[in-house]
N, C-alpha and C positions, 0 to 999 in steps of 0.2 A: 681234580683235573683228569685223573685216569678214568673216572666214571663218565665225564663228558666226552672224552676221546672214544670210549667204548660205544656210547650212544651215537656218536657221529658215524662210526664205522658200521653199526647196526642199520642206520638209516641208508648208508651208502650201499649196503647189500641189497636193499629193496630197489634202489635205482638200477643196480646191475642186473637184477632178476627180471626187470620188465623190458630189457633190451630186445628190440624187433618184435615185441608183442603186436599182433595184428589188431588194428582199430579202424572201424568204418565210422566216418563222421558224415552226417547228413543234416542239411538245414539251409538257413539263410546265409549265403556267402556274399561278401561285399568287398569293395575296394576302399581302403583308407588312403586319402591323399593329404599330404602335409606340405604347405607352402610357407617357407620361412622368408620373412621380409624385414626390411629395416624402415624406420620412420624418423625423420629429423624435423618435420614441420607439419603444420596443418594446412589443408586446402583453403582457398579463399571462398569457395562456394558454400562451405558448411563447416561446422566445428568437428571435422573428422581428419584423421591422420592421412598424410600422403605416403603410400607404401611403395617401396622398391623391392621387387621380387629378387632374392639372392639364391634360393635353393628350393627344389621340389623333390620330394620322395613319395613313393607309392608302397603300400604294404597290404598284405591280405588282411581282411577284417571279418568279423562275425565268425560263422562256422569255418571259413577258410583259415582264420587265425588260430582257431582251436586245432585244426588239422596240422598247421605249421608247428604249433607248440608240441603236439604229440610226436611229430617227426624229430623236432629239435631235442626233445627229451630222450630220444632213443627208440620210440615205438615205430612201427610200420603203419603209417597213416594213409588211408585212401579217402578222398572227399567226393561225395555225390551231392550235387546241388545244381540248380538252374543258373546258367550264366549268360548274359546277353551277348549277341554277336556284334560287339562294338569295341571301341578303343579301350574302354575300361575293362571289358572282359579280356582283351588281349593282355593287358597289364596284369590282371589277376592270374592268368595262366602262367605268365613269366614268374610271378611271385611263387606260385606253387612249384614250378620246376626247380627254381633255385633252392627251395626248402626240401627237395626230395620227397614231396607229397605225391602220391599216386593220383593224378588228375583224372578223375572219372566224372567230371562235371558235364552237364548236358546243355548244349547250345540252344538258346531260345531266341530266334530272330523276332524282332519287333518288341521284345521285352527287355528294357535297359538293365544293365548290371547296376545294382544299388551302389551308390558312391557316397562317402562322407568326405567333403573337402573342408579342410581347416586352414585358416589364414592366421599366421602368428607373427608377432613382433616382439623381440626380446623374450622369447619363450612364453609369451602371454597369448592365449587364443583370443583373437579379436572377433571372429565370426566363424560360423560353420554352415556350409551350404550342402544340403542333402538332395539327392535325386534317386528315383526308383523307390517303389513302395508297394504296399498291398493292393493298390489300385490297378497295378500291372500284373494281373493274375495269369496263371498258366491255363492255356487252352487244353482241350481233351488230348490232343496229340502230344503236347508237352508233358502232361501227367503220365501218359502211357510210356513215353520214352524215359521218364524219370523212374518209374517203377521197374522198367527193364534194367536200367543202370544199377538200381539197388540190388536186384537179384544177381546180376553179373559180377558186381564188385564183391558181394558177399561170397560167391563161389570162388572168385579169384583169390581172395584172402585165405579162404579155407584151404585152397590148394597149396599155399606156402606156409601154412600155420604150423606144420610139423606136429600136429596133434593138439596144439594150444587152443582153448576155446576162443571164439571171436568176441571182440568188444564193440559195442555200439555207443556212439555219442550223438545225441539229438540236440541241435541248436535251433530253437524256434523263436525267432525275434519278431514274428508277426509281419514279415515282408512277403508272404505268399508262397514261399518255396515248399511248404508242407500242407497242401490242401487235404481235405478230409479222406480222399482216396489213399493218399500216401500215408497219413496217420493210421488208417485202417490196416494197410499192408504191414506196417511196422508192428502194430499190436498183434496182428495174426501170426506174424513170424518171430515173435519175442523169444521163442525157445531155440532159435538158431544162434543166439548170442548168449555168452555166459554173463558178462557184466554189461549193464545198460546204464548210461548216465544221461540225465535230461536237464537241460537248461532252457527253460521256456518262460516267456513273459506271461503266457496264459496257461498256467499248469492244468487247469480244469479241462483243457482240450485233450489231455493225454490220459484220461481215466481208462484203465484197463491195461496200460503198458507195463505196470508194476516194475518201475525201474529199480536198479540197485541203489542209485544215489540221485538226488535232485539238489540243485544249487540255486535256490531263489535268492534275490536280494530281499532286504527287509520289506521294501514296498511291495514286491511281488508276493511275498508270503502273506502279508496282511490283506492283499487283495483277494487271495484264495480263501482266507478265513472269512472275509466279508461275503464272498459269493456262497460259501458253504452255509453260512448262517441265513443268508437270504433264501437260498434254495430250500432249506428245511422249513423256514417260516412259510414259504409259498406253497410247499407241499401240504402243510397243515391246512391252509385255506383252500386247497384245491386249485390254485392258480396254475402251477406248472408241476410236472412230474418231479419227484425228488431226485436230485443230482443232475437235472437236465437244464440247469441255468447256464447261459452262455453269454460272454461279453463280446460284443461286436467290435471289430476294428473300426475306428472312425475314419471318415473320409479324408479328414485333414491330418492323417497320421504322419508323425515326424520321425519315421524310422522305427527302430526297435522300441518296445514298451508302449506303443501308441494304442492304448486300450481305453474303452469306456469303463470306469472302475467303481460305479456305485454312487452313493449319495455324497452331497457336499458335506463339509464338517457340520456335525450336529444331527445328521440324518442317521438312518439305521441300515445302511447297506443298499444293495440293489433293490429297486422297487419292481413290483409286478407291472406289466403293461396296463396302462390306464388307471392305476391306483393313484390317489391324490398325493401331492407333495406334502410331507408332514407338517410344514409350516405355512405354505402358501395356498394349499388346496388345489393347485393347478395339476391337471393330469400329467403323469410322468412323461408322456410323449412331448409335452410342451414345456415342461420344467427345465430349468437350466441343467446342463450336463454336469456330472461330477468331474473330478480331476481327470485330466488327460495328458498324454505326452510322456516323455521320459520322466522318471520320478521327480516330482516337484518338491521343493523344500518342505511344504506342508505335509506331504505324504510321509516324509521321514520323521516328522516331529511326534512327540509324545506329550499328551496332556493328562494331568491328574484331575479326574472328575470326582463328583461326590460319591459314586458307587465303585470307583476303581480307576484303573488306567485305561485310557483309550488311545488308539492310533488316529491322529488327525487325518481326515480325508477318507477314512474307510468306515467309520462307525463301529469299529471292532473294539470291544472291551477286552483287554488282554489279561488282566488279573484283578479280580475284585478285592483281594486281600493284600495287595502289594502296598508298600508305604512310599514315602517320598524319596527322591534321589535315585529312583530306578531308571536305568538306561535301556537303550534298545537291546543290548545283549541279554539282559535279564528277561526282558519281554519275549524275545525270540525263544529263549530257553524254556520259558513257561508254556509255550505252545508247540514244542517239537513233536510231542506225541500226536497231537491233532493233525499237524502237517504230514506226518507219516501216514496217518489213517486216510487223509483226503487224497494223497498222492499214490498210495500203495507202495511207497519207497521204503527200502531197508534203512537207508541213511538220508538224513536231511542236513544240508549245510547251508545255513542262512548267512549270506555274506553281508558284511557291514562296511564296505569300502574301507575308509581309512581307519575304522575301528576293528578290523580283522573279521572274524567269523565265529559263529556258534554251530557246532557239529554234534549230532546225536544219532544214535541207533537204537535198536530195540533193547540192547543190553548195555550195561555200563553207564557211567555218569557222562553227561554232556561235556564236550571239550570246548574251551574258549581259546582261540588264537588271536594274536595281536599283530598289528602292522604299524609301520612308521608313516605318519602323515606326509604326503607329498603333494606338489601342485597337481591340478587335475590333468594337465597336459602330459604328466609323467605316467598316469595310471590307465591310459586308454589301452584296453586289452588285457589288463592284469587278471581280470576274471577268467579269460580264456586260458592263461597259464595255470591258474588255480584249478580250473575244471580239468585240464589235461593231466596235471600231476595227480590229482585226486583219483581220476579214472584209472590211470596206469597203476597206481599203488594198489587200488582195490582189485583190479584185474590180476595183479601179481600175488593175491592172497594176503596182502599186508593187513595188519589189524587196523581198526578205525583210528585209534590215536596216532598211529604211524602215518596213515594216509593223510590225516588232517595236518599233521606237522609238516609233511613234505609239501602239501598243497599250498599252505600259507608261506612257506619258505620260497617256493617257486614264484609265487605272486610278488613277494616282497623284493626279491633280488632283480626283478625286471623293471623296477620303477625308478632307476637311477637317472634317466634322461628322458627328454621329450620324444614322443613317437609311440608307435604301436608295440606293445610289450610282447616279447618272445623270450622264454626261458630255455637256455641250452643246457644239455646234459652236463657238459664240462663245467659250466658256471654253477650248477646245482651241486656237483661233487666237490668243486672248489670251496663252496660255501660250507660244505660238511667237513672240509679239511681232510679229505681222503688221502692217505699215504700212498707212496709209490716205491717201487723197488729201485735198485741201484741204477738201472737204465732209464728210470723215469716212467716206468710202466706201472699202471694201477694193479693192485692185488686182485681187485674184483673186475672182471671182464665179461663182455657180452659174447655170445657164441659167434656172432658175425665178425668180431674183432680178433678172434683167436688165431686164425690162419695167418694174418698179417703180422701179428705179435710174435708168433712162433718163427716166422721167416726172419724177423729181425734178430731173434736170439741165435738162430742157426748161422746167419751171416757173421755173428760175433764169435762163432766157433763153439757154441754151447750145445750140449746134448740134452734131449728132452725126455723126462719121465712123466708118464700119465697114469692116473688111476681114477677110479670112480666108485661112488657108493652113496648110501642114504645119510650115514653119519648122524643118525637121529639123536642119540644121546652120547656125546663125546666122552670117551673114557680112556684110561691108560693104554688099553690095547690099541686104540686108534692112534694115539700119539706115538707109541713105539713103532707101529706099522708104517706110519707116514715118515717118521725119521729115518727108518731103514730104507724106505722107497727113495727118499731124497738123496741118500748116499750113493744111489745107483747111477746118478747123472748130475748135470749142472743146475737143472732147475726142475721143480715138481709142479705139475698142473693137476688140480683135483677138480673133477666134474661131480656135481652134486645133483641127485634126483630132486625135481620139484615136488611140492607137496602132493599134487595130483598123481604123479608118477609113484611116489611112496605108497599112497593109498592103494593103487592098482597092484603093487607088488606085495605089500605087507598086510593089507586089510584096512577096513574103515576106521579102526581106532589108531592108526598111525598116519603121519608122524606125531610123536609126542611134542616135538619142537618145531615151529614153522621154519621155512626155508631161510628167512632173513637171520634168524638166531643161529641156525646151523652154519650158514656161510660166515657170519661174523666170528664165530669161534675158530673156524678153520683158517680164515684169513689172518687171525691173530697169532697163529703158530709160526715160529721162525723157520721151520722146515718147508713151509708151503709158500710157493712163489705167486701162483695165480689160482683163483677159484672161478668156476663157471657153472651156471645152472643149466640143466637140460630137461626138457619136458617129456621126452620119449621114455620108453621102458628099457631101451638099450642105448649105450653110448656110441653106437656104430658110426653115426653121422659125425660126431666130434672126433672120433679116432681117424676117420678119413681126412678131416680138416687138419689135424695136428700131425699125423704120420709119426707117432712117437718112436723114439729110439728104443725105449723100454716101456712095456705096458705091465703094470703091477696089479695083482689081485690078492686079497687076503683069503687064506684058507690052507688046509693041510692036504690038498689034493695036487696031483702033478699038473704042470702047465698045460699039457695037451687036453685036459678036461675043461679048460676055460673056454666058454662059448665064443669069446672074441678072438681067440688065438689064431684061427686061420686068417682073419682079416688083418691082424697086426703083422703076421709073418708075410702075407702077400704084399704089404706096404714096406717091407724091409726092416721091421722091427723085431725085438725079442720079447718073450713073455716070461715073467717071474711071478711066483706065488710066495707070499710071506705069511707065516702063522700069526694068530692073535695071541695076546696074553691069556692063559687059561682062566675061565670063569670071569672074563671081562667083556663078554659080548653084550650088545645092546639088549637083546631078548632076555639074557639072564638078569641084567640089572632091572629091567621093567618088571619081570616076574617077582624079583625080591621086593620091589616097592609095593606091588599089588598084594603080595602075601603079608607084608607088614601092615598094610592098610586094613586087611581083613582081621588080623590079630588085634589091632588097636580098636576096631569096631566092636568085636566080641568082648574085649576087655572092658569096654565102657557099658556093657549090658545090652547092646543093640544086636539084633539078629544079623548074622553074616550074610 
């Protein structure tokens, strides 16, 4: 039980560390409309239910819902997307405003806002009506204004980032919001963003972006593998240049995922123009199209063939050595390295809807996560919550296993009811069982929450002690120092340098422990009331927000030598310095560990 509590606290530190992290979301925004009806009889004209509308709700969908999830989880989200000058567009703007998303969408008169309208009776979706799609493309002026909005939103986020690297999320669902000029701009400006997440139905459109993470569904992953195989085969025959195979969006596209995806079951992937159909001999231009639309049941099925496992509907052989009983997760895991190679991504997360996800990076074992099966009407937008949490965790320098665990948890806790899924920060923390102090305040807080929290304490008559540091390797000197600091007032706030800040201050080989581990240990100390992470090299901004009654630093020098002393005194506080336990500094401990490592290596007969 103690181990589980420690793990939950460690995960909660990551959630706290991504607070107000700047994230730019770009892509296909849409409106989700839910109409809840009741039916008590069939109509006389046809065997169809007569519906009586009882309730109607609207929600952000697509890229807009990803932005809403980023904001709800505690990030600072800005959305750049084309939106129609219509009633649906007005409702979408309202959804973004309510969610505190920076609405930097671009109005596109004459181009309708994509809408998905669902009619339900008894929580059962009876039908879905879609409007707006890739046929409503952007004109030259619309593309130019979208590029301007991208540049301006990037600079706007940079201005409030306080030194944090920007994060980019690309949501390409094939509805025309990301034409080639916009894709080219994002690829050319890749270095303006630290973490880049890509969710695209046509991943091959984004070669050159080199994202940090891609989150394809199982069908999207196998489509990419089919295209890669077809592209290599065509290159050998001289039909098309290697890597230049492109799937066209079909004219009858039904919203996201509407792509022409290769050969029908039994074929060998996408065929070169004019090449004969493998069974009928008909030229490809005249042959029946392969699977289209949102992933069909056949595209998600696996068949065991004579020479291995194939994914039905793509012509992709996944594992020639696999045996019987292999499921989609095993198949996805077997091709993770290829998917990373084809996308240029550091991390690939293949989502398996009700079966969870398979996540893998360049190092370490692939991670499998699981989810609880729910009705389809409960899971709309769960992938957006998964993407938002995964992106925020990676942007906060969390390890891949941690990011995968938080992403799956965020997706899982959103599917309790019918509607478009949104995961809120407080719900995620509640699921982690994060503890609170006597006043009901969390031990782990975001920088933007700090001032209001301190005001509450002061109204209760409590004096505030504030200190900061890297706390890289927590040792008895730290514990004694923090215990003494806590005795100087009614509560102690500890500000911890982020990993990037530690590297700038201490060198490229520090920190030894990532920020989530450092925070978890500090928050577990009885003498520490609140822990907050800061990205800057100096805690001056936090000191101004907290206005501490006592500011404490470790060291054997007088208070007037503390760099922050003038600021603290100007704000009405006092400065105290407290010495560490001799020979218990972090540097001394690290030096002893390194010295012992060299001794052990030499003792084993290897050169030092």
